[in-house]
ZAZAKE-908044 format. One record per residue (C-alpha): y, z, x. Coordinates in nm, 2 decimals. Layout:
% residues N
+--------+--------+--------+
:     c2 :     c3 :     c1 :
+--------+--------+--------+
:      Y :      Z :      X :
...
+--------+--------+--------+
***
This chain:
% residues 515
+--------+--------+--------+
:     c2 :     c3 :     c1 :
+--------+--------+--------+
:   0.88 :   0.00 :  -1.92 :
:   0.91 :  -0.19 :  -2.24 :
:   0.66 :  -0.16 :  -2.52 :
:   0.41 :  -0.44 :  -2.57 :
:   0.20 :  -0.61 :  -2.84 :
:  -0.16 :  -0.50 :  -2.88 :
:  -0.44 :  -0.74 :  -2.95 :
:  -0.42 :  -0.70 :  -3.32 :
:  -0.06 :  -0.82 :  -3.33 :
:  -0.15 :  -1.11 :  -3.10 :
:  -0.44 :  -1.21 :  -3.32 :
:  -0.22 :  -1.20 :  -3.63 :
:   0.03 :  -1.42 :  -3.46 :
:  -0.23 :  -1.67 :  -3.34 :
:  -0.44 :  -1.68 :  -3.66 :
:  -0.28 :  -2.00 :  -3.77 :
:  -0.34 :  -2.18 :  -3.44 :
:  -0.70 :  -2.15 :  -3.32 :
:  -0.76 :  -2.29 :  -2.97 :
:  -0.94 :  -2.62 :  -2.96 :
:  -1.29 :  -2.64 :  -2.81 :
:  -1.52 :  -2.93 :  -2.76 :
:  -1.77 :  -2.80 :  -3.01 :
:  -1.51 :  -2.69 :  -3.25 :
:  -1.56 :  -2.32 :  -3.22 :
:  -1.46 :  -2.04 :  -2.98 :
:  -1.81 :  -1.90 :  -3.04 :
:  -1.96 :  -2.19 :  -2.85 :
:  -1.78 :  -2.09 :  -2.53 :
:  -1.93 :  -1.80 :  -2.33 :
:  -1.59 :  -1.69 :  -2.21 :
:  -1.47 :  -1.72 :  -2.57 :
:  -1.75 :  -1.49 :  -2.69 :
:  -1.63 :  -1.22 :  -2.44 :
:  -1.28 :  -1.26 :  -2.56 :
:  -1.38 :  -1.22 :  -2.93 :
:  -1.58 :  -0.91 :  -2.84 :
:  -1.27 :  -0.76 :  -2.66 :
:  -1.04 :  -0.82 :  -2.95 :
:  -1.14 :  -0.50 :  -3.10 :
:  -0.99 :  -0.31 :  -2.81 :
:  -0.62 :  -0.25 :  -2.73 :
:  -0.65 :  -0.42 :  -2.39 :
:  -0.83 :  -0.68 :  -2.19 :
:  -0.97 :  -0.63 :  -1.84 :
:  -1.06 :  -0.86 :  -1.55 :
:  -1.44 :  -0.93 :  -1.53 :
:  -1.67 :  -0.86 :  -1.23 :
:  -1.75 :  -1.21 :  -1.12 :
:  -1.73 :  -1.19 :  -0.74 :
:  -2.07 :  -1.14 :  -0.57 :
:  -2.16 :  -1.08 :  -0.21 :
:  -2.15 :  -1.45 :  -0.11 :
:  -1.81 :  -1.51 :  -0.27 :
:  -1.68 :  -1.19 :  -0.10 :
:  -1.79 :  -1.31 :   0.24 :
:  -1.64 :  -1.66 :   0.17 :
:  -1.31 :  -1.50 :   0.06 :
:  -1.29 :  -1.30 :   0.39 :
:  -1.39 :  -1.59 :   0.61 :
:  -1.20 :  -1.85 :   0.42 :
:  -0.86 :  -1.67 :   0.43 :
:  -0.90 :  -1.55 :   0.79 :
:  -0.98 :  -1.90 :   0.92 :
:  -0.68 :  -2.13 :   0.83 :
:  -0.54 :  -2.39 :   1.05 :
:  -0.45 :  -2.19 :   1.36 :
:  -0.78 :  -2.21 :   1.54 :
:  -0.77 :  -2.59 :   1.50 :
:  -0.40 :  -2.65 :   1.59 :
:  -0.27 :  -2.39 :   1.83 :
:  -0.51 :  -2.12 :   1.96 :
:  -0.31 :  -2.09 :   2.28 :
:  -0.10 :  -1.78 :   2.24 :
:  -0.39 :  -1.56 :   2.37 :
:  -0.46 :  -1.78 :   2.68 :
:  -0.08 :  -1.80 :   2.76 :
:  -0.06 :  -1.42 :   2.75 :
:  -0.37 :  -1.35 :   2.96 :
:  -0.36 :  -1.64 :   3.21 :
:  -0.74 :  -1.65 :   3.26 :
:  -1.04 :  -1.77 :   3.07 :
:  -1.23 :  -1.45 :   3.11 :
:  -0.96 :  -1.22 :   2.98 :
:  -0.86 :  -1.45 :   2.70 :
:  -1.22 :  -1.45 :   2.56 :
:  -1.22 :  -1.07 :   2.60 :
:  -0.90 :  -1.05 :   2.40 :
:  -1.05 :  -1.27 :   2.12 :
:  -1.35 :  -1.04 :   2.10 :
:  -1.13 :  -0.73 :   2.12 :
:  -0.91 :  -0.85 :   1.83 :
:  -1.22 :  -0.90 :   1.62 :
:  -1.33 :  -0.55 :   1.69 :
:  -0.99 :  -0.41 :   1.60 :
:  -0.99 :  -0.61 :   1.28 :
:  -1.34 :  -0.49 :   1.20 :
:  -1.23 :  -0.13 :   1.25 :
:  -0.94 :  -0.18 :   1.01 :
:  -1.16 :  -0.35 :   0.75 :
:  -1.43 :  -0.08 :   0.77 :
:  -1.16 :   0.18 :   0.72 :
:  -1.04 :  -0.02 :   0.41 :
:  -1.41 :  -0.02 :   0.30 :
:  -1.41 :   0.36 :   0.29 :
:  -1.09 :   0.35 :   0.08 :
:  -1.22 :   0.07 :  -0.14 :
:  -1.55 :   0.23 :  -0.22 :
:  -1.38 :   0.57 :  -0.30 :
:  -1.08 :   0.42 :  -0.49 :
:  -1.23 :   0.12 :  -0.67 :
:  -0.89 :  -0.02 :  -0.78 :
:  -0.77 :  -0.36 :  -0.68 :
:  -0.45 :  -0.40 :  -0.48 :
:  -0.56 :  -0.29 :  -0.14 :
:  -0.27 :  -0.11 :   0.04 :
:  -0.08 :  -0.07 :  -0.28 :
:  -0.36 :   0.12 :  -0.45 :
:  -0.44 :   0.34 :  -0.15 :
:  -0.07 :   0.43 :  -0.07 :
:  -0.02 :   0.52 :  -0.44 :
:  -0.33 :   0.74 :  -0.45 :
:  -0.26 :   0.91 :  -0.11 :
:   0.12 :   0.98 :  -0.14 :
:   0.19 :   0.96 :  -0.51 :
:   0.07 :   1.31 :  -0.60 :
:   0.29 :   1.48 :  -0.34 :
:   0.61 :   1.42 :  -0.54 :
:   0.67 :   1.26 :  -0.88 :
:   0.97 :   1.06 :  -0.75 :
:   0.93 :   1.03 :  -0.37 :
:   0.55 :   1.00 :  -0.36 :
:   0.52 :   0.65 :  -0.50 :
:   0.79 :   0.50 :  -0.28 :
:   0.56 :   0.37 :   0.00 :
:   0.34 :   0.19 :  -0.26 :
:   0.65 :   0.05 :  -0.43 :
:   0.81 :  -0.07 :  -0.11 :
:   0.48 :  -0.24 :  -0.01 :
:   0.47 :  -0.42 :  -0.35 :
:   0.84 :  -0.51 :  -0.32 :
:   0.80 :  -0.67 :   0.02 :
:   0.46 :  -0.83 :  -0.03 :
:   0.51 :  -0.97 :  -0.38 :
:   0.86 :  -1.11 :  -0.30 :
:   0.81 :  -1.22 :   0.06 :
:   0.48 :  -1.18 :   0.24 :
:   0.23 :  -1.31 :  -0.01 :
:   0.43 :  -1.61 :  -0.14 :
:   0.54 :  -1.70 :   0.21 :
:   0.18 :  -1.71 :   0.34 :
:   0.07 :  -1.91 :   0.03 :
:   0.36 :  -2.15 :   0.10 :
:   0.28 :  -2.19 :   0.47 :
:  -0.08 :  -2.28 :   0.43 :
:   0.02 :  -2.53 :   0.16 :
:   0.26 :  -2.68 :   0.40 :
:   0.00 :  -2.70 :   0.67 :
:  -0.23 :  -2.88 :   0.42 :
:   0.06 :  -3.12 :   0.34 :
:   0.13 :  -3.19 :   0.71 :
:  -0.24 :  -3.27 :   0.79 :
:  -0.29 :  -3.49 :   0.48 :
:   0.03 :  -3.70 :   0.54 :
:   0.05 :  -3.72 :   0.92 :
:  -0.22 :  -3.99 :   0.97 :
:   0.00 :  -4.23 :   0.76 :
:   0.31 :  -4.19 :   0.98 :
:   0.33 :  -4.25 :   1.35 :
:   0.65 :  -4.05 :   1.40 :
:   0.55 :  -3.77 :   1.16 :
:   0.58 :  -3.76 :   0.78 :
:   0.92 :  -3.72 :   0.61 :
:   1.02 :  -3.36 :   0.53 :
:   1.07 :  -3.45 :   0.16 :
:   0.71 :  -3.59 :   0.13 :
:   0.57 :  -3.28 :   0.30 :
:   0.74 :  -3.06 :   0.05 :
:   0.63 :  -3.27 :  -0.24 :
:   0.26 :  -3.26 :  -0.13 :
:   0.30 :  -2.88 :  -0.06 :
:   0.42 :  -2.83 :  -0.42 :
:   0.13 :  -3.04 :  -0.55 :
:  -0.11 :  -2.83 :  -0.35 :
:   0.04 :  -2.51 :  -0.49 :
:   0.02 :  -2.63 :  -0.84 :
:  -0.34 :  -2.75 :  -0.81 :
:  -0.46 :  -2.42 :  -0.65 :
:  -0.27 :  -2.22 :  -0.91 :
:  -0.42 :  -2.43 :  -1.19 :
:  -0.77 :  -2.36 :  -1.06 :
:  -0.71 :  -1.98 :  -1.03 :
:  -0.54 :  -1.97 :  -1.37 :
:  -0.83 :  -2.16 :  -1.54 :
:  -1.13 :  -1.96 :  -1.42 :
:  -1.23 :  -1.69 :  -1.17 :
:  -1.57 :  -1.86 :  -1.14 :
:  -1.41 :  -2.19 :  -1.05 :
:  -1.18 :  -2.03 :  -0.80 :
:  -1.47 :  -1.86 :  -0.62 :
:  -1.68 :  -2.18 :  -0.62 :
:  -1.38 :  -2.37 :  -0.47 :
:  -1.35 :  -2.09 :  -0.21 :
:  -1.72 :  -2.10 :  -0.13 :
:  -1.71 :  -2.48 :  -0.09 :
:  -1.41 :  -2.50 :   0.14 :
:  -1.53 :  -2.21 :   0.35 :
:  -1.86 :  -2.39 :   0.40 :
:  -1.66 :  -2.70 :   0.50 :
:  -1.46 :  -2.52 :   0.76 :
:  -1.77 :  -2.35 :   0.90 :
:  -1.93 :  -2.69 :   0.94 :
:  -1.63 :  -2.81 :   1.13 :
:  -1.65 :  -2.51 :   1.36 :
:  -2.02 :  -2.57 :   1.40 :
:  -1.95 :  -2.93 :   1.51 :
:  -1.70 :  -2.81 :   1.77 :
:  -1.93 :  -2.54 :   1.89 :
:  -2.23 :  -2.78 :   1.93 :
:  -2.01 :  -3.03 :   2.10 :
:  -1.91 :  -2.76 :   2.35 :
:  -2.26 :  -2.66 :   2.42 :
:  -2.36 :  -3.03 :   2.48 :
:  -2.08 :  -3.06 :   2.74 :
:  -2.19 :  -2.73 :   2.90 :
:  -2.54 :  -2.87 :   2.92 :
:  -2.40 :  -3.17 :   3.11 :
:  -2.25 :  -2.93 :   3.36 :
:  -1.89 :  -2.93 :   3.23 :
:  -1.82 :  -2.57 :   3.31 :
:  -1.55 :  -2.60 :   3.58 :
:  -1.29 :  -2.42 :   3.37 :
:  -1.52 :  -2.16 :   3.23 :
:  -1.65 :  -2.07 :   3.57 :
:  -1.30 :  -1.97 :   3.69 :
:  -1.36 :  -1.65 :   3.50 :
:  -1.08 :  -1.40 :   3.56 :
:  -0.88 :  -1.62 :   3.81 :
:  -0.50 :  -1.62 :   3.76 :
:  -0.52 :  -1.32 :   3.52 :
:  -0.17 :  -1.20 :   3.44 :
:  -0.10 :  -0.85 :   3.57 :
:   0.18 :  -0.76 :   3.32 :
:   0.05 :  -0.51 :   3.06 :
:   0.33 :  -0.61 :   2.82 :
:   0.23 :  -0.98 :   2.83 :
:  -0.14 :  -0.89 :   2.78 :
:  -0.05 :  -0.67 :   2.49 :
:   0.14 :  -0.96 :   2.33 :
:  -0.17 :  -1.17 :   2.37 :
:  -0.34 :  -0.91 :   2.15 :
:  -0.06 :  -0.95 :   1.91 :
:  -0.12 :  -1.33 :   1.88 :
:  -0.49 :  -1.28 :   1.86 :
:  -0.47 :  -1.02 :   1.58 :
:  -0.25 :  -1.26 :   1.37 :
:  -0.53 :  -1.51 :   1.39 :
:  -0.76 :  -1.25 :   1.23 :
:  -0.51 :  -1.17 :   0.95 :
:  -0.68 :  -1.17 :   0.62 :
:  -0.95 :  -0.91 :   0.70 :
:  -0.82 :  -0.69 :   0.42 :
:  -0.81 :  -0.96 :   0.14 :
:  -1.13 :  -0.85 :  -0.03 :
:  -0.98 :  -0.51 :  -0.11 :
:  -0.72 :  -0.69 :  -0.33 :
:  -0.99 :  -0.78 :  -0.58 :
:  -1.21 :  -0.46 :  -0.58 :
:  -1.22 :  -0.44 :  -0.96 :
:  -1.37 :  -0.79 :  -0.98 :
:  -1.65 :  -0.73 :  -0.72 :
:  -2.00 :  -0.68 :  -0.85 :
:  -2.13 :  -0.34 :  -0.72 :
:  -1.83 :  -0.29 :  -0.49 :
:  -1.97 :   0.03 :  -0.33 :
:  -2.24 :  -0.20 :  -0.18 :
:  -2.09 :  -0.54 :  -0.16 :
:  -1.74 :  -0.45 :  -0.03 :
:  -1.86 :  -0.30 :   0.30 :
:  -2.15 :  -0.54 :   0.33 :
:  -1.92 :  -0.84 :   0.30 :
:  -1.69 :  -0.70 :   0.56 :
:  -1.98 :  -0.64 :   0.80 :
:  -2.09 :  -1.00 :   0.76 :
:  -1.76 :  -1.18 :   0.74 :
:  -1.55 :  -1.04 :   1.02 :
:  -1.82 :  -1.06 :   1.29 :
:  -1.89 :  -1.42 :   1.17 :
:  -1.52 :  -1.50 :   1.22 :
:  -1.52 :  -1.34 :   1.57 :
:  -1.82 :  -1.55 :   1.67 :
:  -1.65 :  -1.86 :   1.54 :
:  -1.33 :  -1.79 :   1.73 :
:  -1.52 :  -1.71 :   2.05 :
:  -1.74 :  -2.03 :   2.04 :
:  -1.45 :  -2.25 :   1.94 :
:  -1.24 :  -2.14 :   2.23 :
:  -1.54 :  -2.18 :   2.47 :
:  -1.59 :  -2.53 :   2.34 :
:  -1.22 :  -2.62 :   2.39 :
:  -1.23 :  -2.50 :   2.75 :
:  -1.54 :  -2.71 :   2.83 :
:  -1.35 :  -3.03 :   2.74 :
:  -0.99 :  -2.94 :   2.84 :
:  -0.83 :  -2.76 :   3.13 :
:  -0.62 :  -2.45 :   3.07 :
:  -0.30 :  -2.66 :   3.13 :
:  -0.41 :  -2.93 :   2.88 :
:  -0.49 :  -2.67 :   2.62 :
:  -0.15 :  -2.50 :   2.66 :
:   0.03 :  -2.83 :   2.64 :
:  -0.15 :  -2.97 :   2.34 :
:   0.02 :  -2.95 :   2.00 :
:  -0.31 :  -3.00 :   1.81 :
:  -0.59 :  -2.87 :   2.02 :
:  -0.88 :  -2.96 :   1.79 :
:  -0.75 :  -3.32 :   1.76 :
:  -0.74 :  -3.35 :   2.14 :
:  -1.09 :  -3.22 :   2.16 :
:  -1.20 :  -3.46 :   1.89 :
:  -1.05 :  -3.76 :   2.06 :
:  -1.25 :  -3.68 :   2.38 :
:  -1.58 :  -3.58 :   2.22 :
:  -1.61 :  -3.75 :   1.89 :
:  -1.45 :  -4.09 :   1.97 :
:  -1.42 :  -4.30 :   1.66 :
:  -1.54 :  -4.01 :   1.45 :
:  -1.24 :  -3.80 :   1.56 :
:  -1.09 :  -3.85 :   1.21 :
:  -1.34 :  -3.57 :   1.11 :
:  -1.10 :  -3.31 :   1.27 :
:  -0.78 :  -3.37 :   1.06 :
:  -1.00 :  -3.39 :   0.75 :
:  -1.16 :  -3.06 :   0.84 :
:  -0.82 :  -2.90 :   0.90 :
:  -0.69 :  -3.02 :   0.56 :
:  -1.00 :  -2.88 :   0.39 :
:  -0.96 :  -2.55 :   0.58 :
:  -0.60 :  -2.51 :   0.48 :
:  -0.67 :  -2.59 :   0.12 :
:  -0.94 :  -2.32 :   0.11 :
:  -0.70 :  -2.07 :   0.27 :
:  -0.44 :  -2.16 :   0.01 :
:  -0.69 :  -2.09 :  -0.27 :
:  -0.78 :  -1.75 :  -0.12 :
:  -0.41 :  -1.66 :  -0.07 :
:  -0.34 :  -1.74 :  -0.44 :
:  -0.64 :  -1.55 :  -0.56 :
:  -0.55 :  -1.23 :  -0.37 :
:  -0.17 :  -1.25 :  -0.40 :
:  -0.18 :  -1.27 :  -0.77 :
:  -0.39 :  -0.95 :  -0.79 :
:  -0.14 :  -0.75 :  -0.60 :
:   0.13 :  -0.85 :  -0.85 :
:  -0.10 :  -0.77 :  -1.13 :
:  -0.19 :  -0.42 :  -1.01 :
:   0.17 :  -0.32 :  -0.92 :
:   0.28 :  -0.43 :  -1.27 :
:   0.00 :  -0.23 :  -1.43 :
:   0.12 :   0.09 :  -1.25 :
:   0.48 :   0.03 :  -1.38 :
:   0.63 :  -0.09 :  -1.05 :
:   0.69 :  -0.44 :  -1.17 :
:   0.76 :  -0.59 :  -1.52 :
:   0.46 :  -0.49 :  -1.73 :
:   0.40 :  -0.84 :  -1.86 :
:   0.28 :  -0.93 :  -1.51 :
:  -0.02 :  -0.71 :  -1.56 :
:  -0.14 :  -0.90 :  -1.87 :
:  -0.47 :  -1.09 :  -1.88 :
:  -0.56 :  -1.42 :  -2.05 :
:  -0.76 :  -1.34 :  -2.36 :
:  -1.03 :  -1.61 :  -2.30 :
:  -1.03 :  -1.68 :  -1.93 :
:  -0.98 :  -1.32 :  -1.81 :
:  -0.74 :  -1.43 :  -1.53 :
:  -0.41 :  -1.25 :  -1.46 :
:  -0.22 :  -1.56 :  -1.57 :
:   0.14 :  -1.43 :  -1.56 :
:   0.11 :  -1.28 :  -1.21 :
:  -0.05 :  -1.60 :  -1.08 :
:   0.23 :  -1.81 :  -1.22 :
:   0.50 :  -1.59 :  -1.07 :
:   0.33 :  -1.59 :  -0.73 :
:   0.31 :  -1.97 :  -0.74 :
:   0.68 :  -2.00 :  -0.85 :
:   0.79 :  -1.78 :  -0.56 :
:   0.58 :  -1.98 :  -0.31 :
:   0.72 :  -2.30 :  -0.44 :
:   1.07 :  -2.17 :  -0.41 :
:   1.01 :  -2.08 :  -0.05 :
:   0.87 :  -2.42 :   0.03 :
:   1.18 :  -2.59 :  -0.12 :
:   1.43 :  -2.35 :   0.05 :
:   1.36 :  -2.44 :   0.41 :
:   1.22 :  -2.27 :   0.72 :
:   0.94 :  -2.06 :   0.57 :
:   0.78 :  -2.02 :   0.92 :
:   1.08 :  -1.83 :   1.05 :
:   1.07 :  -1.60 :   0.75 :
:   0.72 :  -1.50 :   0.83 :
:   0.81 :  -1.44 :   1.19 :
:   1.08 :  -1.20 :   1.10 :
:   0.87 :  -1.01 :   0.84 :
:   0.54 :  -1.01 :   1.03 :
:   0.61 :  -0.66 :   1.17 :
:   0.64 :  -0.52 :   0.82 :
:   0.27 :  -0.62 :   0.75 :
:   0.16 :  -0.40 :   1.04 :
:   0.39 :  -0.13 :   0.93 :
:   0.20 :  -0.11 :   0.60 :
:  -0.14 :  -0.15 :   0.77 :
:  -0.06 :   0.16 :   0.97 :
:   0.07 :   0.34 :   0.66 :
:  -0.27 :   0.27 :   0.50 :
:  -0.45 :   0.42 :   0.79 :
:  -0.23 :   0.72 :   0.76 :
:  -0.32 :   0.73 :   0.39 :
:  -0.69 :   0.74 :   0.48 :
:  -0.63 :   1.04 :   0.70 :
:  -0.43 :   1.21 :   0.43 :
:  -0.70 :   1.15 :   0.17 :
:  -0.96 :   1.30 :   0.41 :
:  -0.77 :   1.63 :   0.36 :
:  -0.64 :   1.61 :   0.00 :
:  -0.96 :   1.46 :  -0.15 :
:  -1.22 :   1.59 :   0.09 :
:  -1.46 :   1.68 :  -0.19 :
:  -1.45 :   1.33 :  -0.35 :
:  -1.77 :   1.12 :  -0.30 :
:  -1.74 :   0.86 :  -0.03 :
:  -2.02 :   0.60 :  -0.06 :
:  -1.91 :   0.47 :   0.27 :
:  -1.74 :   0.68 :   0.54 :
:  -1.62 :   0.57 :   0.88 :
:  -1.58 :   0.78 :   1.20 :
:  -1.23 :   0.92 :   1.22 :
:  -1.17 :   0.73 :   1.55 :
:  -1.16 :   0.40 :   1.37 :
:  -0.85 :   0.45 :   1.15 :
:  -0.68 :   0.65 :   1.43 :
:  -0.73 :   0.35 :   1.66 :
:  -0.60 :   0.10 :   1.41 :
:  -0.30 :   0.33 :   1.34 :
:  -0.21 :   0.33 :   1.71 :
:  -0.25 :  -0.05 :   1.73 :
:  -0.03 :  -0.08 :   1.42 :
:   0.25 :   0.13 :   1.56 :
:   0.25 :  -0.09 :   1.87 :
:   0.25 :  -0.41 :   1.67 :
:   0.55 :  -0.29 :   1.47 :
:   0.75 :  -0.21 :   1.79 :
:   0.63 :  -0.48 :   2.03 :
:   0.80 :  -0.79 :   1.88 :
:   1.13 :  -0.60 :   1.83 :
:   1.13 :  -0.48 :   2.19 :
:   1.01 :  -0.80 :   2.34 :
:   1.26 :  -1.02 :   2.16 :
:   1.52 :  -0.80 :   1.98 :
:   1.71 :  -1.01 :   1.72 :
:   1.93 :  -0.92 :   1.43 :
:   1.69 :  -1.08 :   1.19 :
:   1.44 :  -0.80 :   1.23 :
:   1.71 :  -0.56 :   1.11 :
:   1.77 :  -0.78 :   0.81 :
:   1.40 :  -0.77 :   0.73 :
:   1.39 :  -0.39 :   0.75 :
:   1.70 :  -0.37 :   0.53 :
:   1.53 :  -0.59 :   0.28 :
:   1.23 :  -0.36 :   0.27 :
:   1.43 :  -0.05 :   0.20 :
:   1.66 :  -0.23 :  -0.04 :
:   1.38 :  -0.21 :  -0.29 :
:   1.50 :   0.15 :  -0.36 :
:   1.80 :   0.00 :  -0.54 :
:   1.56 :  -0.12 :  -0.80 :
:   1.31 :   0.17 :  -0.78 :
:   1.55 :   0.43 :  -0.90 :
:   1.67 :   0.27 :  -1.22 :
:   1.36 :   0.08 :  -1.33 :
:   1.08 :   0.31 :  -1.21 :
:   1.23 :   0.66 :  -1.19 :
:   1.47 :   0.63 :  -1.48 :
:   1.26 :   0.38 :  -1.66 :
:   1.55 :   0.16 :  -1.76 :
:   1.48 :  -0.20 :  -1.88 :
:   1.69 :  -0.51 :  -1.91 :
:   1.82 :  -0.62 :  -2.26 :
:   1.57 :  -0.83 :  -2.46 :
:   1.28 :  -0.74 :  -2.23 :
:   1.06 :  -0.66 :  -2.52 :
:   1.14 :  -0.99 :  -2.69 :
:   1.07 :  -1.18 :  -2.37 :
:   0.74 :  -0.99 :  -2.32 :
:   0.62 :  -1.07 :  -2.67 :
:   0.72 :  -1.44 :  -2.63 :
:   0.53 :  -1.47 :  -2.30 :
:   0.22 :  -1.30 :  -2.46 :
:   0.22 :  -1.56 :  -2.74 :
:   0.29 :  -1.86 :  -2.51 :
:   0.03 :  -1.76 :  -2.25 :
:  -0.21 :  -1.60 :  -2.49 :
:  -0.25 :  -1.28 :  -2.28 :
:  -0.27 :  -0.91 :  -2.35 :
:  -0.22 :  -0.58 :  -2.18 :
:  -0.48 :  -0.45 :  -1.93 :
:  -0.57 :  -0.11 :  -1.79 :
:  -0.79 :   0.02 :  -1.51 :
:  -1.13 :   0.14 :  -1.62 :
:  -1.37 :   0.26 :  -1.35 :
:  -1.74 :   0.21 :  -1.38 :
:  -1.80 :   0.52 :  -1.18 :
:  -1.77 :   0.87 :  -1.32 :
:  -1.49 :   1.07 :  -1.16 :
:  -1.28 :   0.78 :  -1.04 :
+--------+--------+--------+
***
């Protein structure tokens, strides 16, 4: 990797252009004081500004997007009955909790940000100097270039659809949706680049907004149940589908509704007291989401029949028309707020993965730099936003996620395998939180199924293309990571970016002895 400027060089270059502040001095800004203090070092680190409440809100806010409001019907279609569909929703919550608790063991033992990337690197990296880091590199390659920006782009497009649709009877023009999506990406990115504190406050606010919306739907459902509207719920397990493969696919749909259970592990280095707050936030957040999903589906089924729910293209909107009357506009507003909050969480966590992978030498090193005053990973956030915007402009981003979805479970399973490996290779290392071995083994088995199921159920050449893309990362791994080659003028570009973005190198520093 190319050499970089240290803080002394940057300070010299910037001496003639001091940043403007309202009171005329950097010393009057609390963040500025931290920056001045850190100038005596040769690196700048991210600060611990995420507490327990913000951690819970990040988990809940990224797990609950637009799906539960728009189309929570995949589970019902795969099970056929109300009783079994509700059992699947709860079962998916339990599986997600098992996975997240397994990640909590890894995150409290390896207090690095980056989630799967950090754990794969720690587990398999020591086995071989060249081959060991490959799983972590391929995860970063796939996630940074496809999965993370695609998810960021999708939730931004969902926000655009729900904010523009009320103004067009036949649906908003595609160009307008893309413009609003890009504006959403830029606004969210600006918030995250400006301040971690602001990003967490935005996340907390929009998470509260979506929980209020779910509470309204839940209360409405209970009111209808109190009126005796329980015909559909009382059918129980009638018409249950007997096909194990279809029921298994219902779990597949349900588990994607819970996707995001691992997001807090992407920012472990920024969590205050992570050995306490990481597992505690998981224990609060995921059961809360499970209860929300269960009650929301119960409420839908008190107002609509199974057939109506399966036919509706916007389930919550249909529910609102019947229950809220003139106040039904509350539903699209709630969905818009929910998707904006999910976009903020996607940006927050996706940028950290890019940041950590670059710090380990698996991406251009400049992407691991941190803003001198704001302590945000500015270059990595900008790259993540650029890639998301590119995907929004290119076309069918939803199909891209469909074809790459199995790769996410491939890496979830690999991380469970990493936990099992670390139980053997690092058995004497302190584990502040340790899960029963059955939890990661169960999630590993589920992950194997979820990699294979979509391919067997609907084999298409696009799945092969996705797999080829994953392993094609080795084409870049050998020259740029193993052989440590660099492109011409890389050092010049790095220094230019440092000066323009006012950022400096970072490195991992654990607050715990022995990490």
